[in-house]
C-alpha positions in Angstrom: -71.5 -1.8 -44.9 -72.1 0.8 -47.8 -68.9 -0.7 -49.4 -70.6 -4.3 -49.6 -73.3 -5.6 -51.5 -76.3 -6.4 -49.1 -77.2 -9.6 -50.7 -73.7 -11.5 -52.2 -71.5 -9.8 -49.8 -68.9 -8.7 -52.5 -66.9 -5.6 -52.3 -68.4 -2.6 -54.3 -66.2 0.3 -55.9 -66.6 3.9 -55.3 -69.5 4.9 -57.8 -71.1 1.7 -58.6 -74.7 1.6 -58.4 -75.4 -2.2 -58.6 -73.2 -5.1 -57.7 -71.1 -6.4 -60.6 -71.8 -9.9 -59.2 -75.5 -10.4 -58.4 -77.0 -7.4 -59.7 -78.3 -6.2 -56.4 -79.0 -2.1 -56.0 -76.6 -0.6 -53.9 -77.9 -0.6 -50.2 -80.6 -3.2 -50.7 -80.6 -6.6 -49.5 -80.6 -8.1 -46.4 -76.8 -7.8 -45.1 -77.5 -11.2 -43.2 -74.4 -12.6 -41.6 -72.0 -14.4 -44.1 -69.6 -16.9 -43.6 -65.7 -16.2 -44.8 -64.0 -18.7 -46.8 -60.5 -18.4 -47.4 -59.2 -20.0 -50.6 -55.5 -20.2 -51.4 -54.6 -19.9 -55.3 -51.7 -20.5 -56.9 -51.2 -18.7 -60.4 -50.3 -15.4 -61.5 -53.5 -12.8 -61.7 -56.0 -12.9 -64.8 -56.8 -9.8 -66.4 -60.4 -9.6 -67.4 -61.9 -6.6 -69.3 -65.5 -6.3 -69.0 -68.1 -4.3 -71.4 -71.4 -3.6 -70.8 -73.7 -4.4 -73.8 -76.4 -1.9 -72.5 -74.5 1.5 -71.9 -71.1 0.9 -72.9 -69.6 1.2 -69.6 -65.9 -0.8 -69.4 -63.4 -1.7 -66.6 -60.5 -4.1 -66.0 -59.8 -6.1 -63.2 -56.7 -8.2 -62.2 -57.3 -10.8 -59.8 -56.2 -14.2 -58.7 -58.5 -16.6 -60.0 -61.5 -15.6 -62.5 -63.5 -12.6 -61.9 -67.1 -13.7 -62.2 -68.9 -10.5 -62.6 -72.3 -10.5 -64.7 -73.6 -7.2 -64.3 -72.7 -3.4 -65.1 -72.4 -1.5 -61.9 -73.8 1.5 -63.5 -77.0 0.2 -65.3 -77.3 -3.4 -64.4 -76.9 -4.3 -68.1 -75.4 -7.8 -69.2 -71.6 -7.9 -69.8 -69.2 -9.1 -72.6 -66.1 -10.1 -70.7 -62.8 -11.3 -72.3 -60.2 -12.9 -70.3 -56.2 -12.4 -70.9 -54.4 -15.8 -70.4 -51.1 -15.0 -71.7 -49.4 -16.8 -69.0 -50.6 -20.3 -70.1 
């Protein structure tokens, strides 16, 4: 379970200290059972660039739908995010 957040069950990348989506520290949380939902999205992947306002850590994500990261995985700081929507 080390590769998943113990609170929101989102996947954690190698080296992440905090969950990008809820801010929970890696290894903490209740790890309660979760219901898996499957969604079907018909669109090209969106590219989202995140920059931490506190430590400056930067990363880019390509996902179907929108990446809803809210916290820096290194310091738990707030993010500034931009989305590339050149397909519209």
